[in-house]
Every structure is written in C-alpha cells, then in structure tokens.
C-alpha positions as CSV (number, residue, x, y, z in Angstrom):
1,X,88.4,85.5,103.8
2,X,88.4,88.5,101.5
3,X,91.5,90.5,100.7
4,X,92.1,94.0,99.2
5,X,95.6,94.4,97.7
6,X,97.4,97.7,97.8
7,X,100.1,99.2,95.6
8,X,102.1,102.3,96.5
9,X,99.8,104.5,94.6
10,X,96.7,103.0,96.3
11,X,98.0,103.8,99.7
12,X,98.4,107.5,98.6
13,X,94.8,107.3,97.3
14,X,93.0,106.3,100.6
15,X,90.2,108.7,101.3
16,X,87.1,109.0,103.5
17,X,83.4,109.5,102.5
18,X,79.9,109.2,103.9
19,X,77.0,107.8,101.9
20,X,73.4,109.0,102.6
21,X,72.2,106.5,100.0
22,X,73.9,103.5,101.9
23,X,72.4,104.7,105.2
24,X,68.9,105.0,103.5
25,X,69.0,101.4,102.1
26,X,70.4,99.7,105.2
27,X,68.1,101.7,107.6
28,X,65.2,100.3,105.6
29,X,66.4,96.8,106.3
30,X,66.9,97.7,110.0
31,X,63.2,98.5,110.4
32,X,62.3,95.3,108.6
33,X,64.4,93.2,111.0
34,X,64.7,95.2,114.3
35,X,66.0,92.2,116.2
36,X,69.4,92.5,114.4
37,X,69.6,96.3,115.1
38,X,69.0,96.6,118.8
39,X,71.2,99.7,119.1
40,X,68.8,101.5,116.8
41,X,65.6,100.5,118.6
42,X,64.8,104.1,119.7
43,X,64.9,105.3,116.1
44,X,63.1,102.1,114.8
45,X,60.3,102.7,117.3
46,X,60.0,106.3,116.2
47,X,59.8,105.5,112.4
48,X,57.9,102.2,112.6
49,X,54.5,103.9,112.0
50,X,55.9,105.2,108.8
51,X,56.9,101.6,107.8
52,X,53.3,100.6,108.4
53,X,51.7,103.5,106.7
54,X,49.8,102.2,103.6
55,X,50.6,105.1,101.3
56,X,54.3,104.9,102.1
57,X,54.3,101.1,101.9
58,X,53.0,101.3,98.4
59,X,55.7,103.7,97.4
60,X,58.5,101.7,99.0
61,X,57.2,98.3,97.7
62,X,60.1,98.0,95.1
63,X,62.6,98.6,97.9
64,X,61.0,96.0,100.1
65,X,61.6,93.5,97.3
66,X,65.3,94.2,96.8
67,X,66.4,95.3,100.3
68,X,63.9,93.9,102.8
69,X,65.0,91.7,105.6
70,X,66.3,88.4,104.3
71,X,68.4,86.1,106.6
72,X,69.9,84.5,103.6
73,X,71.0,87.9,102.1
74,X,71.6,90.3,105.0
75,X,73.3,92.9,102.8
76,X,71.7,95.0,100.1
77,X,72.4,94.0,96.5
78,X,75.6,95.7,95.1
79,X,73.9,97.7,92.4
80,X,71.8,99.5,94.9
81,X,74.8,100.9,96.8
82,X,77.6,102.2,94.6
83,X,80.8,103.3,96.3
84,X,80.5,106.7,97.8
85,X,82.8,109.4,96.4
86,X,82.4,112.4,98.5
87,X,82.3,113.2,102.3
88,X,79.8,115.9,101.6
89,X,77.7,114.0,99.1
90,X,74.0,114.6,99.1
91,X,71.3,111.9,98.7
92,X,70.2,113.2,95.3
93,X,73.8,113.2,94.0
94,X,74.2,109.5,94.9
95,X,70.8,108.6,93.6
96,X,71.7,110.1,90.3
97,X,74.8,108.0,90.1
98,X,72.7,104.9,90.8
99,X,70.2,105.7,88.2
100,X,72.9,106.5,85.6
101,X,74.1,102.9,85.8
102,X,72.6,100.2,83.5
103,X,69.8,98.2,85.1
104,X,71.2,95.1,86.7
105,X,68.3,92.9,85.4
106,X,66.2,93.3,82.2
107,X,62.9,94.9,83.0
108,X,63.8,96.2,86.4
109,X,61.6,99.1,87.4
110,X,64.3,101.8,88.1
111,X,61.8,104.7,88.2
112,X,59.8,102.8,90.8
113,X,62.9,102.0,92.8
114,X,64.0,105.7,92.6
115,X,60.7,106.8,94.0
116,X,60.9,104.1,96.8
117,X,64.4,105.3,97.8
118,X,63.4,108.9,97.8
119,X,60.2,108.2,99.8
120,X,62.1,106.4,102.5
121,X,64.8,109.0,102.6
122,X,62.4,111.9,103.0
123,X,60.2,110.2,105.6
124,X,62.6,108.3,107.8
125,X,66.2,109.3,107.2
126,X,66.5,112.9,106.2
127,X,64.8,114.3,109.4
128,X,67.6,112.6,111.4
129,X,70.4,113.0,108.9
130,X,72.1,115.9,110.7
131,X,72.5,113.7,113.8
132,X,73.6,110.6,111.8
133,X,76.1,112.6,109.7
134,X,77.6,114.2,112.8
135,X,78.5,110.7,114.2
136,X,80.0,109.7,110.9
137,X,82.0,112.9,110.6
138,X,83.2,112.5,114.2
139,X,84.5,109.0,113.2
140,X,86.3,110.5,110.2
141,X,87.9,113.2,112.5
142,X,89.1,110.5,114.8
143,X,90.6,108.5,112.0
144,X,92.4,111.5,110.6
145,X,93.9,112.3,114.0
146,X,95.0,108.7,114.2
147,X,96.6,109.0,110.8
148,X,98.7,112.0,112.0
149,X,99.8,110.1,115.1
150,X,100.2,106.5,114.0
151,X,100.2,106.4,110.2
152,X,97.9,104.9,107.5
153,X,98.8,101.3,108.4
154,X,97.4,101.7,111.9
155,X,94.3,103.4,110.6
156,X,93.6,100.5,108.3
157,X,94.4,97.9,110.9
158,X,92.2,99.5,113.5
159,X,89.1,100.4,111.5
160,X,87.2,97.3,112.8
161,X,88.1,94.2,114.8
162,X,87.4,92.0,111.8
163,X,89.9,93.9,109.6
164,X,93.6,93.4,109.7
165,X,96.6,94.5,107.8
166,X,98.9,91.8,106.4
167,X,101.8,92.7,104.1
168,X,100.3,94.7,101.3
169,X,96.7,93.6,101.9
170,X,93.7,94.5,104.0
171,X,92.1,91.2,105.1
172,X,88.7,90.5,106.6
173,X,86.4,87.5,107.0
174,X,83.5,89.9,106.5
175,X,84.5,90.4,102.8
176,X,83.7,88.0,100.0
177,X,86.4,85.3,99.6
178,X,88.4,86.9,96.8
179,X,91.4,89.1,96.2
180,X,90.6,92.6,94.9
181,X,93.6,94.4,93.4
182,X,93.1,98.1,93.6
183,X,95.2,98.8,90.5
184,X,96.0,102.4,91.4
185,X,92.4,103.4,92.0
186,X,92.9,103.9,95.8
187,X,90.3,103.0,98.4
188,X,87.4,104.9,100.0
189,X,86.7,104.3,103.7
190,X,83.1,104.9,104.6
191,X,81.9,104.8,108.3
192,X,78.3,103.8,108.6
193,X,75.7,104.1,111.4
194,X,73.5,101.2,110.3
195,X,75.9,98.6,108.9
196,X,76.5,95.6,111.1
197,X,79.8,94.4,109.6
198,X,82.4,95.5,107.0
199,X,81.3,95.5,103.4
200,X,83.2,96.0,100.1
201,X,81.5,98.1,97.5
202,X,82.8,98.1,93.9
203,X,81.9,100.2,90.9
204,X,82.7,100.2,87.2
205,X,85.9,101.5,85.6
206,X,88.2,103.8,87.6
207,X,85.8,104.4,90.5
208,X,87.6,103.6,93.7
209,X,86.1,100.7,95.6
210,X,84.9,101.4,99.2
211,X,85.0,99.6,102.4
212,X,82.0,100.4,104.6
213,X,82.6,99.8,108.3
214,X,80.6,100.3,111.5
215,X,81.3,103.8,112.8
216,X,82.5,104.5,116.3
217,X,80.1,105.6,119.1
218,X,77.0,104.5,117.3
219,X,75.6,103.5,120.7
220,X,75.3,107.2,121.5
221,X,73.5,108.1,118.3
222,X,69.9,108.0,119.7
223,X,70.7,109.1,123.2
224,X,69.1,112.3,124.3
225,X,69.5,113.3,127.9
226,X,66.6,114.9,129.6
227,X,66.5,118.3,131.0
228,X,69.5,118.9,133.2
229,X,69.1,118.7,137.0
230,X,68.5,121.9,138.9
231,X,71.9,121.6,140.5
232,X,73.7,121.6,137.2
233,X,71.5,124.4,135.9
234,X,72.4,126.5,139.0
235,X,76.1,125.7,138.4
236,X,76.3,126.4,134.7
237,X,73.2,128.4,134.0
238,X,70.1,126.8,132.4
239,X,71.1,127.5,128.7
240,X,74.6,126.1,129.1
241,X,73.3,123.1,131.0
242,X,70.9,122.4,128.1
243,X,73.7,122.8,125.5
244,X,75.9,120.4,127.4
245,X,73.1,117.9,127.4
246,X,72.7,118.2,123.6
247,X,76.4,117.7,122.9
248,X,76.4,114.1,124.1
249,X,76.3,113.5,120.4
250,X,78.6,115.6,118.1
251,X,76.7,118.7,116.8
252,X,77.4,122.0,115.1
253,X,76.3,125.4,116.3
254,X,73.5,125.4,113.8
255,X,72.2,122.0,114.9
256,X,72.4,123.1,118.6
257,X,70.6,126.3,117.9
258,X,67.8,124.3,116.2
259,X,67.6,121.9,119.1
260,X,67.6,124.5,121.9
261,X,65.8,127.5,120.3
262,X,68.8,129.8,121.1
263,X,70.3,132.1,118.6
264,X,73.5,131.2,116.8
265,X,75.4,134.0,118.6
266,X,74.2,132.8,122.0
267,X,75.1,129.2,121.2
268,X,78.6,130.2,120.2
269,X,79.2,132.3,123.3
270,X,78.0,129.5,125.6
271,X,80.0,126.9,123.8
272,X,83.1,129.0,124.2
273,X,82.6,129.1,127.9
274,X,82.0,125.3,128.1
275,X,85.1,124.6,126.0
276,X,87.2,126.9,128.1
277,X,86.0,125.0,131.2
278,X,87.0,121.7,129.6
279,X,83.4,120.4,129.4
280,X,83.2,120.2,125.6
281,X,85.7,119.6,122.8
282,X,85.6,120.8,119.2
283,X,87.0,119.6,115.9
284,X,86.8,121.2,112.5
285,X,85.8,119.3,109.4
286,X,86.0,121.5,106.3
287,X,83.7,124.4,107.0
288,X,82.0,123.0,110.0
289,X,83.0,122.7,113.7
290,X,81.5,119.9,115.7
291,X,81.2,120.1,119.5
292,X,80.9,117.1,121.8
293,X,81.1,116.6,125.6
294,X,84.5,115.8,126.9
295,X,85.2,113.1,129.5
296,X,84.8,115.7,132.2
297,X,81.5,116.9,130.7
298,X,80.2,113.3,130.5
299,X,81.1,112.7,134.1
300,X,79.4,115.9,135.2
301,X,76.2,114.9,133.3
302,X,76.3,111.4,134.7
303,X,76.7,112.8,138.2
304,X,73.8,115.2,137.7
305,X,71.2,112.9,136.3
306,X,72.4,109.4,136.0
307,X,72.9,109.5,132.2
308,X,69.5,108.0,131.2
309,X,68.5,108.1,127.6
310,X,65.0,109.3,126.5
311,X,63.1,108.2,123.4
312,X,64.1,109.8,120.1
313,X,62.3,112.9,119.2
314,X,61.3,113.3,115.6
315,X,63.0,116.5,114.5
316,X,61.6,119.0,112.0
317,X,63.1,118.2,108.6
318,X,65.6,120.8,107.4
319,X,64.8,122.7,104.2
320,X,66.1,120.9,101.0
321,X,69.7,121.7,100.2
322,X,70.8,122.4,96.6
323,X,71.5,119.2,94.7
324,X,74.6,120.2,92.9
325,X,78.1,120.8,94.1
326,X,79.8,120.7,90.7
327,X,81.3,117.7,89.0
328,X,84.3,115.6,89.8
329,X,85.4,113.7,92.9
330,X,85.3,115.8,96.0
331,X,86.4,113.0,98.4
332,X,88.5,113.8,101.4
333,X,91.8,112.4,100.3
334,X,94.6,111.2,102.6
335,X,97.9,112.4,101.2
336,X,101.1,110.8,102.5
C-alpha cells in the first residue's frame, strides 16, 4: 500500500497535465502484449504492421529492451517516464527533459533510445494524438468541474477506484509500498489512455511528483460510427449527421473539419445548430473548445444505427508543431 502525504501548500499545488511521452512508452508495451489491452485492440490491429516492419523494428530495438512486454515488470522503468509538467506539453519537450537527465546505468545508449522513442511516436502515436489528447483533456475538464462542485478532496478520492483519501494522504494499493511526503512541491494528476492502473512518477529536486491514472471514457477512444442512416440524414441534413457521428469522441472544430472535409466555418455553423438542439455539448480548455455528443445525441445515434464501432482508420499525420513554448512550468494549476 503506497501513500502520498500532503501538506497545506501541497493541496494548493495540485495541477493536471498530459504526457505524450508516457503514452508513447506505454502504447509500445500495449502492442507487445495485446491481451492485457483489450480496449485498444482496434488501434493495436491498425499499428501491428508497424511493429512487425523490419526497419522500424531495428530503430525501436532499444525500446523493446527497456519497455517491452514483461509480466514481471508491467510498468516502464521510472527513468523513461519523468513526471509531466504541462497540459500542453509536446513530445519533443518531454523527450528533451528525459535526455537531459543522467543516464540511469553506465553505458546506456541514450541516443539509440531517443531515436527509438521518436520512431515509435512518429509512426504509431502521433497520427492518433489529436484523438488521444481529446479524451485526456475531456477527463481534465470533468475533474475541474468536479473541483468546482465538490472540492479537491472529492477529486482526489474519485480519480480511480484504487485511490482513496485518508486524513492527509492519498492511498492506493497500486503504488509502491512507501510513504512519499510532497514537501511543498504539490502533485500533478495525469490522465492516461494506455495505463492500466495508477502509477506514481517522481523526478529530481523540486519537480512535482505525478500520479498517472486511467482516464475516463477510454472505451470510446477507438469507436468510429459508420455513416449515419438515411433517416438521421434526412432529419438533420447529411453534414450535421456526419458531424454528430464524429463527436462520439471529444473533438475540436479543426479536428472535425479534417475528419469530414468541411470548412471550419461550416463545421462551426453546424455545431452551433447541434448544440442548440441539445445533441452536442461543448467545453473550453484554454484556447480550444471540444465538442462531444450529449446523452440525447448518443441516444439518437444508437436509435439510428445501433451504435456499432468500425475499425480504426489511420489518419493523416498533422504537420509538426513548433517544439518550444518557452521555459518554465506551464501546468494547469488548481488554486484553492
């Protein structure tokens, strides 16, 4: 049974973040051991040919050694997954933090590991990152609403069934059997699409530790409803019916435009109509607004076509984003 002990200052320093590096490492293990990751089988089926590609296998060989499927060590080694610091962190930023740390073992081939991580990210994770990140940010939006309604204690106690709040401590059998005193550093909460259980990540010095926990609604991550039935298209119009189908997982207007081929203006107009009709909901996170079907929208989709999920399409990778956002900790901080 592991425990994380809070002081007053630590409670004020709770924040949320996402980690593309963590998802990259753990997704690699998922493909290596698909039986433990049944919810991700559509994605695993889609990327399995990449795993078996000889050229990519050579590049990812160092990662296979340290993060491959091992029933005796189901979690990646700690040095490979430093605590995330920013909800908008990019893969290259987190990779730079990893490479700046001293090698955990003498003679470890960090350049080879860097290339392995970058190869797997580019081939198997980055093309799907917009979809994955939308689910993670939807989880964060849910937790922040919960904070406003119930307070930070309820947020911490309801992150995951294995976590509980006791006195001044967060307790879980998933964590290593030790007591970690936060010592005023605060704590980062990081939802994950690929993690199977809660995991405590620690770093050197004043870096806040992080608890990675399974995100909500991961079961919807790889769902893609087929073309809407003709009845629904006649009711809503073909474009709005398609948009409704693509909002079964949270998505921004930019993502929806890319998926449907509609212009950003058209997507915005159709979403406004769907939202006014109560078929989609929206929530803002920093500069982005994410749209998702409401309960009414889900019921309408299920009635129209039975709610079946299709195999995952491999999307076209988005253009590379700039690596730098400036220095410092840009984490989304909860202030009480």
